[in-house]
GUMI-443985 format. One record per residue (C-alpha): x, y, z; residue in one letter. Coordinates in Angstrom, 3 decimals, decimal comma. Example, Ala and Ser with C-alpha at 12.3 -4.5 7.8 and 13.67 -1.06 7.14 Angstrom:
BEGIN
12,300_-4,500_7,800_A $
13,670_-1,060_7,140_S $
//
This chain:
BEGIN
-0,006_-0,002_-0,003_M $
2,771_2,455_0,936_L $
4,597_1,603_-2,313_R $
1,460_2,407_-4,307_F $
1,051_5,744_-2,461_I $
4,697_6,602_-3,130_H $
4,241_5,775_-6,816_T $
1,055_7,807_-7,044_L $
2,438_10,876_-5,261_T $
6,058_10,601_-6,391_G $
7,147_11,462_-2,829_L $
9,071_9,517_-0,216_Q $
10,106_10,866_3,169_E $
8,824_14,394_3,874_L $
10,001_16,816_6,552_T $
7,716_19,295_8,297_I $
9,209_22,030_6,073_S $
8,474_19,995_2,947_D $
4,840_19,622_3,936_K $
4,643_23,350_4,621_G $
6,008_24,219_1,161_R $
3,525_21,795_-0,398_I $
0,659_23,702_1,246_L $
2,021_27,086_0,039_L $
2,565_25,753_-3,475_Y $
-0,993_24,436_-3,449_F $
-2,270_27,928_-2,560_V $
-0,076_29,533_-5,277_A $
-0,324_27,045_-8,120_F $
-3,536_25,086_-7,438_V $
-5,903_27,587_-5,732_P $
-8,885_25,505_-6,870_M $
-7,856_22,830_-4,427_I $
-10,445_24,199_-2,063_Y $
-13,034_22,701_-4,437_K $
-11,889_19,263_-3,231_L $
-12,141_20,263_0,432_I $
-15,276_22,421_0,444_S $
-17,734_19,453_-0,017_P $
-16,681_18,125_3,439_F $
-17,507_21,537_4,966_F $
-20,868_21,619_3,195_I $
-21,773_18,098_4,348_L $
-20,823_19,107_7,897_A $
-23,147_22,115_7,716_G $
-20,255_24,612_7,579_L $
-20,769_25,967_4,070_A $
-20,223_29,549_5,260_N $
-16,731_28,613_6,437_F $
-15,362_27,397_3,086_T $
-13,830_30,857_2,582_V $
-11,278_30,080_5,304_I $
-9,832_27,031_3,518_I $
-7,208_28,801_1,432_I $
-6,144_31,301_4,138_P $
-5,874_28,414_6,648_T $
-3,685_26,408_4,261_M $
-1,472_29,446_3,752_A $
-1,084_30,164_7,492_I $
-0,375_26,503_8,331_V $
2,137_26,314_5,468_G $
3,936_29,415_6,669_I $
4,188_28,046_10,180_V $
5,436_24,672_9,013_M $
8,150_26,011_6,651_C $
9,068_29,140_8,604_R $
12,755_28,246_8,602_R $
12,834_28,066_4,841_D $
10,982_31,373_4,664_L $
13,506_33,034_6,985_R $
16,327_31,927_4,670_K $
14,531_33,043_1,498_A $
12,992_36,359_2,627_I $
15,278_39,253_3,471_R $
14,594_42,624_4,992_G $
14,706_44,408_1,635_E $
12,020_42,098_0,275_H $
9,622_43,052_3,077_I $
10,520_46,696_2,590_F $
9,821_46,395_-1,136_L $
6,391_44,903_-0,449_Y $
5,344_47,787_1,844_F $
6,919_50,355_-0,473_L $
4,817_49,147_-3,425_I $
1,698_49,106_-1,218_A $
2,297_52,683_-0,041_I $
3,135_54,070_-3,485_L $
0,015_52,521_-4,990_L $
-2,058_53,938_-2,130_A $
-0,867_57,418_-3,157_L $
-1,949_57,032_-6,778_S $
-5,618_58,101_-6,444_P $
-4,493_61,206_-4,559_I $
-2,516_62,320_-7,621_I $
-4,915_60,856_-10,191_H $
-8,395_61,274_-8,721_S $
-10,105_59,871_-11,815_E $
-8,874_56,377_-10,757_T $
-10,447_56,561_-7,273_Q $
-13,272_54,095_-7,957_L $
-10,944_51,624_-9,663_L $
-8,546_51,933_-6,732_F $
-11,244_51,263_-4,157_E $
-12,304_48,097_-5,998_E $
-8,840_46,646_-6,610_N $
-6,350_47,876_-4,020_Y $
-7,359_45,668_-1,108_G $
-7,500_42,397_-3,056_P $
-4,197_43,230_-4,821_F $
-2,102_43,911_-1,756_V $
-3,603_41,056_0,298_T $
-4,268_38,223_-2,207_T $
-1,908_38,876_-5,128_V $
1,198_40,823_-4,098_L $
2,026_38,480_-1,127_P $
2,703_35,687_-3,580_F $
5,959_37,481_-4,258_F $
7,237_35,770_-1,093_F $
6,203_32,331_-2,469_V $
8,396_33,078_-5,508_G $
11,289_33,853_-3,206_L $
10,779_30,375_-1,599_L $
10,875_28,537_-4,988_L $
13,855_26,234_-5,532_D $
13,355_23,691_-8,291_Y $
16,555_21,850_-7,460_G $
15,213_21,167_-3,966_R $
11,493_20,960_-4,716_D $
11,385_19,192_-8,078_R $
9,356_16,205_-6,810_Y $
7,179_18,379_-4,587_I $
6,246_20,553_-7,533_L $
5,532_17,471_-9,621_R $
3,193_16,223_-6,914_F $
1,485_19,619_-6,761_V $
1,077_19,511_-10,532_A $
-0,501_16,077_-10,408_R $
-2,995_17,191_-7,806_I $
-3,627_20,313_-9,938_G $
-4,720_18,105_-12,872_I $
-6,933_15,976_-10,607_F $
-8,593_19,048_-9,206_V $
-9,378_20,329_-12,706_Q $
-10,782_16,919_-13,716_M $
-12,983_16,951_-10,631_F $
-14,172_20,514_-11,327_W $
-14,940_19,948_-14,983_Q $
-16,867_16,785_-14,123_A $
-18,947_18,786_-11,622_C $
-19,648_21,445_-14,291_L $
-20,635_18,901_-16,913_L $
-22,872_17,043_-14,439_A $
-24,642_20,259_-13,528_G $
-23,625_19,963_-9,832_L $
-22,491_23,635_-9,817_V $
-23,851_26,648_-11,597_Q $
-21,831_28,400_-14,276_T $
-22,338_30,703_-17,196_E $
-23,192_28,737_-20,301_L $
-22,087_29,467_-23,849_G $
-24,349_30,302_-26,807_S $
-25,106_26,619_-27,482_T $
-25,672_25,623_-23,840_D $
-22,111_24,400_-23,627_S $
-19,729_25,411_-20,837_L $
-18,731_29,042_-21,339_G $
-15,253_30,494_-21,517_E $
-13,111_29,532_-18,485_Q $
-10,100_31,873_-18,795_M $
-9,134_31,982_-15,101_E $
-9,473_28,209_-14,712_V $
-7,448_27,587_-17,905_A $
-4,539_29,695_-16,693_Y $
-4,586_27,815_-13,385_Q $
-4,332_24,604_-15,329_L $
-1,402_25,836_-17,441_L $
1,315_25,622_-14,744_F $
0,615_21,950_-13,720_P $
0,681_20,837_-17,378_I $
4,013_22,564_-18,045_L $
5,565_21,119_-14,886_I $
4,520_17,588_-15,906_L $
5,908_18,252_-19,398_Y $
9,418_19,003_-18,150_I $
9,201_16,176_-15,582_S $
8,591_13,731_-18,420_L $
11,863_14,707_-19,986_S $
13,627_13,202_-16,942_K $
11,303_10,313_-16,029_E $
8,704_8,845_-18,377_R $
6,171_8,033_-15,669_N $
2,892_6,616_-16,984_I $
0,908_8,642_-14,454_I $
2,415_11,897_-15,676_D $
1,919_10,945_-19,335_I $
-1,794_10,282_-18,756_I $
-2,302_13,376_-16,652_L $
-0,444_15,608_-19,144_A $
-2,603_14,304_-21,998_I $
-5,834_14,838_-19,987_I $
-4,690_18,270_-18,911_G $
-3,890_19,286_-22,494_T $
-7,328_18,105_-23,710_I $
-9,082_20,006_-20,957_L $
-7,101_23,145_-21,764_L $
-8,268_23,102_-25,381_F $
-11,859_22,639_-24,324_M $
-12,054_25,609_-21,918_M $
-12,946_28,017_-24,683_G $
-10,176_30,583_-24,090_T $
-7,387_31,311_-26,577_R $
-4,702_32,978_-24,456_G $
-3,666_29,849_-22,505_P $
-3,603_27,837_-25,763_I $
-1,183_30,315_-27,345_V $
1,071_30,246_-24,234_V $
0,950_26,419_-24,283_Y $
1,903_26,300_-27,952_G $
4,802_28,736_-27,419_V $
6,016_26,640_-24,525_F $
5,906_23,285_-26,286_V $
7,651_24,445_-29,480_V $
10,170_26,604_-27,596_G $
10,976_23,884_-25,123_Y $
11,507_21,137_-27,687_L $
13,548_23,347_-29,988_V $
15,600_25,454_-27,580_F $
15,492_24,141_-23,988_F $
15,198_20,346_-24,137_R $
18,521_18,770_-23,258_D $
19,179_16,215_-26,020_Y $
22,119_13,986_-25,235_K $
22,733_12,881_-28,853_K $
21,909_14,158_-32,290_Y $
20,545_17,456_-30,922_A $
20,430_19,225_-34,267_F $
18,589_16,378_-36,002_L $
16,059_16,019_-33,197_K $
15,322_19,738_-33,068_R $
14,920_19,744_-36,885_S $
12,590_16,790_-36,578_F $
10,499_18,648_-34,003_V $
10,147_21,592_-36,368_I $
9,134_19,233_-39,148_F $
6,527_17,540_-36,921_L $
5,163_20,932_-35,903_F $
4,799_21,888_-39,566_G $
3,101_18,585_-40,309_L $
0,733_19,042_-37,342_F $
-0,079_22,582_-38,464_Y $
-0,810_21,414_-41,994_S $
-3,350_18,846_-40,820_Y $
-4,638_20,856_-37,907_L $
-8,025_21,561_-39,557_E $
-8,658_17,839_-40,128_I $
-7,778_17,066_-36,503_L $
-10,049_19,777_-35,238_I $
-12,954_18,647_-37,387_L $
-12,529_15,174_-35,853_A $
-12,437_16,504_-32,248_I $
-15,140_19,148_-32,592_L $
-18,145_16,755_-32,405_P $
-16,695_15,033_-29,339_I $
-16,211_18,311_-27,487_A $
-19,682_19,522_-28,468_S $
-21,311_16,226_-27,378_T $
-19,573_16,317_-23,966_L $
-20,756_19,864_-23,451_G $
-17,423_21,686_-23,564_F $
-16,935_25,043_-25,285_S $
-15,820_24,845_-28,938_T $
-14,749_28,461_-29,067_R $
-11,025_27,678_-29,491_V $
-11,687_25,172_-32,282_F $
-14,005_27,638_-34,060_D $
-11,316_30,325_-33,788_S $
-8,734_28,139_-35,461_I $
-11,098_27,036_-38,244_L $
-12,115_30,625_-38,939_D $
-8,471_31,844_-38,873_N $
-9,194_34,027_-35,818_R $
-6,781_32,379_-33,365_M $
-3,940_34,830_-33,759_V $
-5,636_37,456_-35,890_N $
-5,486_40,704_-33,859_L $
-8,486_42,311_-35,526_S $
-10,600_39,258_-34,696_E $
-9,210_38,701_-31,239_S $
-11,979_40,001_-28,939_S $
-11,476_43,639_-30,188_S $
-7,975_43,757_-28,775_R $
-6,945_46,133_-31,541_D $
-9,458_48,644_-30,071_D $
-7,971_48,032_-26,583_F $
-4,391_48,508_-27,800_Y $
-5,046_51,449_-30,100_G $
-6,710_53,686_-27,516_N $
-4,120_52,943_-24,853_V $
-1,166_53,422_-27,238_I $
-2,566_56,894_-28,132_S $
-2,730_57,785_-24,430_V $
0,894_56,616_-23,905_I $
2,100_58,718_-26,831_K $
0,446_61,864_-25,490_D $
1,591_61,185_-21,911_D $
4,004_63,414_-20,006_N $
6,161_60,396_-19,209_G $
4,878_59,761_-15,700_L $
1,681_57,917_-16,543_G $
-2,036_58,307_-15,859_Q $
-2,058_56,503_-12,475_G $
-2,473_52,957_-11,264_W $
-5,261_51,093_-13,112_L $
-5,685_54,074_-15,532_S $
-5,638_51,812_-18,649_D $
-9,228_50,809_-17,705_R $
-10,310_54,341_-18,410_L $
-9,386_54,089_-22,100_Y $
-10,596_50,613_-23,057_T $
-14,082_49,337_-24,040_P $
-16,283_48,492_-21,060_D $
-13,557_49,503_-18,612_G $
-11,572_46,302_-19,103_M $
-7,810_46,004_-18,634_Y $
-5,746_46,403_-21,793_V $
-4,778_42,700_-22,065_H $
-1,038_43,392_-22,395_N $
1,427_43,798_-19,540_L $
3,760_46,310_-21,249_E $
0,932_48,577_-22,363_L $
-0,634_48,338_-18,884_E $
2,572_49,367_-17,164_I $
3,364_52,191_-19,640_L $
-0,157_53,630_-19,387_C $
-0,251_53,522_-15,617_Q $
3,279_54,659_-14,840_F $
4,443_56,400_-18,040_G $
7,392_55,978_-20,374_C $
9,901_57,209_-17,779_I $
8,879_55,293_-14,643_V $
7,018_52,486_-16,436_G $
9,745_52,131_-19,043_G $
12,366_51,907_-16,298_G $
10,294_49,211_-14,555_L $
10,046_47,200_-17,735_L $
13,783_47,494_-18,453_L $
14,556_46,316_-14,937_Y $
12,104_43,390_-15,366_L $
13,867_42,351_-18,620_F $
17,198_42,580_-16,832_F $
15,967_40,327_-14,042_L $
14,615_37,842_-16,609_I $
17,999_37,760_-18,443_Y $
20,010_37,400_-15,191_R $
17,766_34,591_-13,955_S $
18,127_32,829_-17,322_F $
21,911_32,900_-17,022_R $
21,763_31,531_-13,477_Y $
19,309_28,725_-14,271_N $
21,177_27,782_-17,426_K $
24,393_27,446_-15,409_K $
22,563_25,362_-12,745_E $
20,911_23,177_-15,449_R $
17,443_24,257_-14,417_M $
16,613_26,322_-17,451_V $
13,523_24,200_-18,188_S $
11,873_25,358_-14,963_F $
12,863_28,926_-15,762_W $
11,026_28,548_-19,028_Y $
7,974_27,171_-17,250_V $
7,928_30,234_-14,958_M $
8,466_32,552_-17,932_L $
5,536_31,108_-19,849_C $
3,078_30,747_-16,959_S $
4,024_33,937_-15,102_G $
4,967_36,365_-17,871_F $
3,793_35,221_-21,307_F $
0,291_34,825_-19,971_A $
0,085_38,603_-19,537_L $
0,962_39,281_-23,167_Q $
-2,440_38,084_-24,517_F $
-4,943_38,330_-21,729_S $
-5,411_38,898_-18,002_Y $
-3,866_41,582_-15,831_T $
-1,057_41,486_-13,279_Y $
-3,442_43,089_-10,786_V $
-5,432_39,815_-10,579_K $
-2,750_37,271_-11,490_Y $
-0,830_35,884_-8,493_P $
1,527_33,887_-10,710_L $
3,093_37,096_-11,960_F $
3,953_38,031_-8,379_A $
5,355_34,477_-7,892_V $
7,426_35,007_-11,078_F $
8,857_38,302_-9,805_I $
9,764_36,671_-6,501_G $
11,430_33,820_-8,427_F $
13,478_36,375_-10,426_L $
14,638_38,053_-7,212_F $
15,522_34,721_-5,674_S $
17,696_33,827_-8,699_C $
19,426_37,189_-8,452_G $
20,202_36,625_-4,764_H $
21,588_33,145_-5,457_K $
23,716_34,581_-8,268_T $
25,282_37,105_-5,930_M $
25,835_34,426_-3,278_Q $
27,807_32,295_-5,736_K $
29,775_35,286_-6,889_A $
30,995_35,899_-3,375_Y $
//
């Protein structure tokens, strides 16, 4: 029995700190895990207390791995957190037109998004490789459970135009990280459990009706196999073969989609992604949910700006329906201007480059690429950093790599 559990989880002996990091990684990378726990609360008549599940997991995790956190978090990191919180609090005083947006977003951002910066500081793939794989496995199981509940009508959700499940963008982005982790794990160990879960996760991702995560997934797979996969022999030939297979797959993509489309429709999943590919709208900007309108208005504001920006969240003032601009760089430049915002972006690109050099030297570049795709690329097509904890995790990860680089230098 123990051997079966070890095989299923991929874990052996765990310390208290290991268990604490697992809890924190669940909160960061698999926040929907509360969906597995909440039914027990409901059956016990404690439905109103399900909101404490995630905070409780975070607090218990912090207590259990406090020694690791003390090593990872330095005084300047805490200072940076409070500095950001204070500076953002001053924004509506200078830009009063953003007051309502500020009141709606400031509290959730500084309490449920920005703190994940500290989880990023804790990340160490060399130490936590198997823990992260276990978290990824549970992440796929949680998604399978949730989609089964949706299809069975056990929970209410917004339906699409044909009574299929509607677009699930937030859920799809949460699924992205577990799939990518299993993908790089399979390059080291071809475990049948991970193969099955990775396939199921990929199928679910395509059936969630949202295009951004699909684009990120495609960028990751091609980029990983061509540039980051460590081939021991015949690397050039294998990379060339990957490019050939991708071209072949793309050529017959329409046939494959036409074969899958009836299955997805029958099961009740959204077919929006498949329809987009068949209609040549997948990467067509003018057909991509009016993103050209979003970008054009905000770019005009940036060009006419004094260089200091329009204030935090100001991009929402210049987009249709008050939505975020769906692009990290435009969001930052609009909010903080070409001078401050441009400096922030340049510093971000420097941190990304420095972390790449460190992880390449430590032979952990595959995990760096997972973090880049799930934490950064996701904000190029959709979503906003204000509501995306994985971006805060990514920033913490970059700072952690920088600190380790300096430690090795001295």
